[in-house]
C-alpha positions as CSV (number, residue, x, y, z in Angstrom):
1,M,84.3,95.8,56.3
2,S,84.4,92.2,55.1
3,A,84.1,89.2,57.3
4,L,87.2,87.5,58.6
5,K,87.6,84.0,59.9
6,I,89.0,84.3,63.4
7,A,90.1,81.5,65.8
8,M,90.3,82.1,69.5
9,L,92.6,79.8,71.5
10,T,92.1,79.7,75.2
11,T,92.3,77.2,78.1
12,F,89.1,78.3,79.7
13,Y,85.8,79.5,78.1
14,P,82.3,79.8,79.6
15,P,80.9,77.7,81.0
16,Y,84.2,75.8,81.3
17,N,85.6,78.8,83.1
18,F,86.7,80.0,86.5
19,G,87.5,83.8,86.4
20,G,87.1,87.0,84.4
21,D,89.4,86.0,81.6
22,G,87.0,83.7,79.9
23,I,84.1,86.2,80.4
24,G,86.2,88.9,78.7
25,I,87.0,86.6,75.8
26,K,83.3,85.8,75.4
27,R,82.6,89.5,75.3
28,L,85.2,89.9,72.5
29,T,83.8,87.0,70.5
30,T,80.3,88.5,70.7
31,A,81.5,91.9,69.7
32,L,83.4,90.5,66.7
33,A,80.3,88.4,65.7
34,D,78.3,91.6,66.0
35,L,80.5,93.0,63.2
36,G,79.9,90.0,61.0
37,H,83.1,88.1,61.6
38,Q,83.1,84.3,61.7
39,V,84.5,83.4,65.1
40,T,85.6,79.9,66.3
41,V,86.6,79.4,70.0
42,I,88.8,76.4,70.8
43,H,89.2,75.7,74.5
44,D,90.3,72.8,76.7
45,R,87.6,70.9,78.6
46,D,90.3,68.6,80.0
47,A,91.9,71.5,81.9
48,Y,88.7,72.7,83.4
49,L,87.4,69.2,84.4
50,S,90.8,68.3,86.0
51,L,90.6,71.3,88.2
52,A,86.8,71.6,88.8
53,G,86.2,67.8,89.1
54,K,82.8,68.1,87.4
55,K,81.0,69.5,84.4
56,P,79.7,73.1,84.7
57,A,76.1,74.1,84.5
58,P,75.2,74.8,80.8
59,I,74.7,78.4,79.6
60,A,73.0,79.9,76.6
61,E,75.4,79.8,73.6
62,D,75.7,82.5,70.9
63,P,74.7,80.6,67.7
64,R,76.9,82.8,65.7
65,V,80.1,81.5,67.5
66,N,81.4,78.1,66.8
67,V,82.7,76.6,70.1
68,I,85.0,73.6,70.2
69,G,85.9,72.0,73.5
70,L,88.9,69.7,73.3
71,K,88.6,66.5,75.3
72,S,90.9,63.5,75.3
73,S,90.8,60.1,76.9
74,L,93.9,61.1,79.0
75,G,92.0,63.6,81.0
76,I,94.1,65.3,83.7
77,V,97.3,63.6,82.2
78,S,96.8,65.7,79.1
79,S,96.8,68.9,81.2
80,L,99.9,67.8,83.2
81,M,101.8,67.1,80.0
82,V,101.1,70.6,78.6
83,Q,102.0,72.1,82.0
84,Q,105.3,70.3,82.1
85,L,106.4,70.1,78.4
86,G,104.9,73.4,77.2
87,S,103.3,71.8,74.0
88,P,99.9,70.4,73.0
89,V,100.6,66.7,73.3
90,A,97.2,64.9,73.4
91,H,95.4,67.5,71.2
92,K,98.3,68.4,68.8
93,G,96.9,66.5,65.8
94,E,93.4,67.9,66.3
95,L,94.8,71.4,66.7
96,E,96.9,71.2,63.6
97,K,93.9,70.1,61.6
98,L,91.6,72.8,63.0
99,L,94.2,75.6,62.4
100,G,95.7,74.3,59.2
101,P,96.3,76.3,56.0
102,G,93.4,78.4,54.8
103,Q,91.2,77.7,57.9
104,F,91.5,81.1,59.5
105,D,92.6,84.7,58.7
106,V,93.4,85.5,62.3
107,I,94.6,83.1,65.1
108,W,94.2,84.8,68.5
109,Y,95.9,83.3,71.5
110,H,94.6,84.1,75.0
111,N,95.4,82.0,78.2
112,I,97.0,79.0,76.6
113,S,98.8,77.7,79.7
114,L,97.0,74.3,79.6
115,V,95.6,74.2,76.1
116,G,99.0,74.1,74.5
117,G,101.6,76.2,76.2
118,P,104.3,78.0,74.2
119,G,104.4,75.2,71.7
120,L,100.9,76.1,70.6
121,L,102.3,79.4,69.1
122,A,103.9,77.4,66.3
123,V,100.7,75.6,65.4
124,G,98.5,76.9,62.6
125,D,98.7,78.5,59.2
126,P,101.8,80.7,59.0
127,K,100.0,83.0,56.6
128,A,97.4,83.8,59.3
129,V,97.9,86.9,61.4
130,K,98.7,85.7,64.9
131,V,97.8,87.8,68.0
132,Y,98.6,87.0,71.6
133,E,96.6,88.7,74.3
134,A,98.1,88.6,77.8
135,H,95.2,88.5,80.3
136,E,97.6,87.5,83.1
137,H,101.4,87.6,83.6
138,W,101.8,83.9,82.5
139,L,104.5,84.9,79.9
140,V,106.8,85.9,82.7
141,C,105.4,84.2,85.8
142,P,104.7,80.5,86.5
143,T,101.9,81.4,88.9
144,H,100.5,83.9,86.4
145,V,99.9,86.6,89.1
146,L,103.3,87.9,90.2
147,W,102.4,87.2,93.9
148,R,105.7,85.9,95.3
149,H,105.6,83.2,97.9
150,N,101.8,83.8,98.2
151,R,102.5,86.8,100.4
152,E,103.9,89.8,98.5
153,V,104.1,91.4,95.1
154,C,107.0,90.1,93.0
155,E,109.8,92.6,92.2
156,E,112.6,90.0,91.8
157,R,112.4,86.4,90.5
158,E,112.6,83.5,92.9
159,C,110.5,81.3,90.7
160,L,111.5,77.8,91.8
161,K,111.1,78.5,95.5
162,C,107.9,80.4,94.9
163,V,106.3,77.7,92.8
164,L,107.2,75.0,95.3
165,G,105.6,77.3,98.0
166,Y,102.4,77.2,95.9
167,K,102.7,73.4,95.9
168,R,102.8,73.3,92.1
169,P,105.3,71.2,90.1
170,P,108.0,73.4,88.4
171,Q,107.4,73.8,84.7
172,L,110.3,72.1,82.9
173,W,109.9,74.1,79.7
174,R,110.5,77.4,81.4
175,S,114.2,76.6,81.8
176,T,114.7,75.5,78.1
177,G,114.0,78.8,76.2
178,K,111.0,77.2,74.6
179,L,108.8,80.3,75.0
180,E,111.5,82.6,73.5
181,R,112.0,80.3,70.5
182,N,108.3,80.3,69.7
183,L,107.6,84.0,70.0
184,H,108.5,84.8,66.4
185,H,105.4,82.9,65.3
186,V,103.3,85.7,66.8
187,D,102.8,89.0,64.9
188,A,101.4,91.2,67.7
189,F,101.2,91.0,71.5
190,I,98.6,92.8,73.5
191,A,98.8,93.9,77.2
192,K,95.7,95.0,79.1
193,S,97.3,98.1,80.6
194,Q,100.4,100.2,80.3
195,F,101.4,98.9,83.7
196,S,101.2,95.3,82.5
197,R,103.2,96.2,79.4
198,N,105.9,97.7,81.6
199,K,105.9,94.8,84.0
200,H,106.4,92.3,81.1
201,R,109.3,94.4,79.9
202,S,110.9,94.7,83.3
203,F,110.7,90.9,83.8
204,G,112.6,90.4,80.5
205,F,109.8,89.7,77.9
206,P,111.6,90.5,74.7
207,R,108.8,91.6,72.4
208,D,107.0,94.9,72.5
209,M,103.3,94.9,73.4
210,E,100.4,97.1,72.4
211,V,97.9,98.2,75.0
212,V,94.3,97.4,74.5
213,P,92.1,97.5,77.7
214,Y,89.0,95.4,78.5
215,F,85.7,96.8,77.4
216,L,82.0,96.5,78.3
217,P,78.8,96.9,76.2
218,D,77.1,100.0,77.3
219,M,74.4,99.8,80.0
220,P,73.4,103.3,81.1
221,P,72.2,103.8,84.7
222,I,68.5,102.9,85.2
223,S,66.4,105.6,86.9
224,G,63.9,104.6,89.5
225,Q,65.5,101.3,90.3
226,A,65.1,100.2,94.0
227,A,68.3,100.1,96.1
228,P,69.3,96.5,97.0
229,H,70.3,97.5,100.6
230,P,68.4,99.7,103.0
231,R,71.3,101.8,104.2
232,P,74.0,103.9,102.4
233,Y,76.9,101.6,101.5
234,F,80.3,101.2,99.9
235,L,80.9,98.1,97.8
236,F,83.4,95.4,97.1
237,V,82.9,93.0,94.2
238,G,85.2,90.0,93.4
239,R,86.5,86.7,94.4
240,L,87.1,86.4,98.1
241,E,90.8,85.5,98.1
242,K,93.6,86.9,100.3
243,I,95.2,88.8,97.4
244,K,92.0,90.8,96.8
245,G,92.7,92.7,100.1
246,V,89.2,92.8,101.7
247,Q,90.8,92.0,105.1
248,E,92.5,95.4,104.9
249,I,89.3,97.5,104.4
250,I,87.1,95.8,107.0
251,P,88.7,97.9,109.9
252,A,87.6,101.1,108.1
253,F,84.0,100.1,108.8
254,S,84.3,99.5,112.5
255,G,81.7,100.9,114.9
256,E,78.0,101.5,114.4
257,E,78.0,104.9,112.8
258,G,78.5,105.6,109.1
259,P,77.7,103.8,105.8
260,D,77.9,100.0,105.4
261,L,80.3,97.8,103.5
262,L,78.7,95.3,101.2
263,V,81.0,92.4,100.1
264,V,79.7,90.8,96.9
265,G,81.4,87.5,96.0
266,S,82.5,84.1,97.3
267,G,85.8,82.2,97.5
268,E,88.3,80.3,99.6
269,Y,89.0,83.2,101.9
270,E,85.3,83.9,102.7
271,Q,85.1,82.2,106.1
272,V,88.2,84.0,107.3
273,L,86.7,87.3,106.3
274,R,83.4,86.5,107.9
275,E,85.2,85.7,111.2
276,Q,87.1,89.0,110.9
277,A,83.9,90.9,110.4
278,K,82.2,89.6,113.5
279,G,81.7,92.6,115.8
280,H,81.5,94.9,112.7
281,P,77.8,95.4,112.3
282,R,78.3,97.6,109.2
283,V,80.0,94.8,107.2
284,H,77.6,92.6,105.2
285,F,78.3,89.6,102.9
286,T,75.9,88.9,100.0
287,G,77.6,85.7,98.8
288,R,77.9,85.1,95.1
289,L,75.4,87.0,92.9
290,E,74.3,86.4,89.3
291,P,75.8,88.8,86.8
292,E,72.4,90.4,86.1
293,Q,72.0,91.2,89.8
294,I,75.2,93.2,90.2
295,P,74.5,96.4,88.2
296,A,71.9,97.5,90.8
297,Y,74.6,97.1,93.5
298,Y,77.0,99.3,91.6
299,Q,74.4,101.9,90.8
300,H,73.3,102.6,94.3
301,A,76.8,102.3,96.0
302,R,78.5,105.4,97.3
303,A,81.6,104.0,95.6
304,L,83.3,100.8,94.7
305,I,86.4,100.0,96.8
306,V,89.2,98.0,95.1
307,P,91.9,97.0,97.7
308,S,93.7,94.3,95.6
309,L,97.2,93.5,97.0
310,C,98.6,92.0,93.8
311,Y,99.6,93.2,90.4
312,E,96.5,92.9,88.3
313,T,96.8,93.3,84.5
314,F,93.7,95.5,84.4
315,G,90.7,95.9,86.7
316,I,87.4,95.1,85.0
317,I,85.4,95.9,88.1
318,L,86.6,99.5,87.9
319,I,85.0,100.0,84.5
320,E,81.9,98.1,85.6
321,A,81.5,100.7,88.3
322,F,82.2,103.6,85.9
323,R,79.6,102.3,83.5
324,S,77.0,102.6,86.2
325,G,78.2,106.1,87.1
326,T,79.7,104.9,90.4
327,P,83.0,106.4,91.7
328,V,85.9,104.1,92.6
329,I,88.3,104.1,95.5
330,A,91.3,102.0,94.5
331,R,94.6,101.0,96.0
332,R,97.5,102.9,94.4
333,L,98.9,99.8,92.9
334,G,99.4,98.1,89.5
335,P,97.1,99.4,86.7
336,F,94.6,101.2,89.0
337,P,96.3,104.6,88.9
338,E,96.2,104.8,85.1
339,I,92.5,103.8,85.1
340,V,91.6,106.3,87.8
341,A,93.6,109.0,86.2
342,K,91.0,109.2,83.4
343,G,88.5,110.5,86.0
344,G,85.9,109.1,88.4
345,G,87.9,107.9,91.3
346,L,90.3,108.3,94.2
347,L,93.5,106.3,95.2
348,F,94.6,105.2,98.6
349,E,97.8,103.7,100.1
350,S,97.1,103.5,103.8
351,E,94.1,102.9,106.0
352,Q,94.1,106.6,106.9
353,D,93.9,107.4,103.1
354,L,91.0,105.0,102.8
355,R,89.1,106.4,105.7
356,H,89.6,109.9,104.3
357,A,88.3,108.9,100.9
358,I,85.3,107.1,102.4
359,A,84.4,110.2,104.4
360,G,84.9,112.6,101.5
361,I,82.5,110.7,99.3
362,G,80.1,109.6,102.0
363,E,79.7,113.0,103.6
364,N,79.9,115.3,100.6
365,P,77.1,114.5,98.0
366,S,78.3,117.1,95.6
367,H,81.8,115.6,95.6
368,R,80.3,112.2,95.0
369,D,78.1,113.5,92.2
370,K,81.1,115.1,90.5
371,L,83.1,111.9,90.6
372,A,80.1,109.9,89.3
373,A,79.7,112.2,86.3
374,E,83.5,111.9,85.6
375,A,83.2,108.1,85.9
376,R,80.4,107.8,83.4
377,S,82.2,110.1,81.0
378,A,85.5,108.2,81.3
379,F,83.7,104.9,80.5
380,E,82.1,106.3,77.4
381,Q,85.4,107.7,76.1
382,N,87.7,104.8,77.0
383,W,86.1,101.5,77.7
384,K,82.8,101.4,75.7
385,Q,82.6,98.4,73.4
386,E,82.5,100.5,70.2
387,V,85.7,102.4,71.2
388,V,87.8,99.4,72.3
389,I,86.8,97.0,69.5
390,E,88.2,99.5,67.0
391,E,91.5,99.5,69.0
392,Y,91.6,95.7,68.7
393,L,91.0,95.8,65.0
394,D,93.7,98.4,64.6
395,V,96.2,96.0,66.1
396,V,95.2,93.3,63.6
397,R,95.4,95.8,60.7
398,R,98.9,96.9,61.7
399,A,100.1,93.3,62.2
400,A,98.6,92.3,58.8
401,R,100.2,95.2,57.0
402,A,103.6,94.4,58.6
403,K,103.2,90.8,57.5
404,G,102.3,91.9,54.0
405,N,98.8,90.5,54.2
406,E,96.9,93.3,52.4
407,G,93.8,91.1,52.1
408,I,93.1,91.4,55.8
409,V,93.9,95.2,55.8
410,S,91.4,95.6,52.9
411,A,88.8,93.4,54.7
412,L,89.0,95.6,57.7
413,G,88.7,98.8,55.7
414,G,92.3,99.9,55.7
415,L,94.1,101.6,58.5
416,S,92.1,104.0,60.7
């Protein structure tokens, strides 16, 4: 395999980052660098600073990855222009120079909502293979998350009313066909799950999408590691927002008998949840933990509970649990059934279902052990870095061949 020059375009990238998307992109850049590819990440510092209001704490950078943070004198105005017009205004000249002819073999778009919008798809060397990876539902939803009116999953568009309810300005470009006119610049689109692929299609996205899930580098369970909590517990990990559904699992841990619930994370809904949990002595909040602390919580949990109320595109925390050999109890919603179907978990729809799943795992060690073994096996077969990175490269190979770029096909060792 020969080295390719790859550009990653994203609004957010660690440490200028809020959620899991940027972390997933960072994992991908690291994995590509591990294979010897030359990776450049271009992200928008203006967007992060306009939302966060301050610079992030610095983190250790991978010296093999070239990271370029775009910054203009316009600041928040730059982000607002992209949000409204759907084109890279303040940064257009710099982006055209960075992505010009011969600069990159592959141009890989991620969350481009504020770094350039749909107009960014037209920027860059037309000979490069262009890939778009849909970490959210931004292509079909102005709020990115298909959570209509901030209270229900979206099954039918009411976009203007919904966006106003979120107190966001409607995006002018969404009513002009600008996205559709620029899609032909992209050679391949990636969805993170079959569910997300189908959801894009049902909301009218006109291009087919290939499915490539998230991945994690392997981290086998560590024997002899002390448990982080003195009592048996079930686990929630994630941002504390209403759409994550923690409020719906707290009642299942009422009373004083039985395993505890540990809630790992922080967020805008945290105080509401803490108030709800008063009088529930088995519910405990850890606050935000550092990433290196969380594997121990997974490993010793009876199971991870995933009660999300909205349509996720994937569910990285499910495979984090599977990597640790920890079963999952997930809501029967969105992509979770297709993940759990590979082994290692249970699904629930009602509080009664949830209580039954908790009892089945908590009171039957052999059942829990069987699910744990299935979880670990499913991770190794489906979401291990070495497995998924080859799926990514297959997408690039096929796109390059369809485009007639045999140089890239040859560099990647042909079609697998």
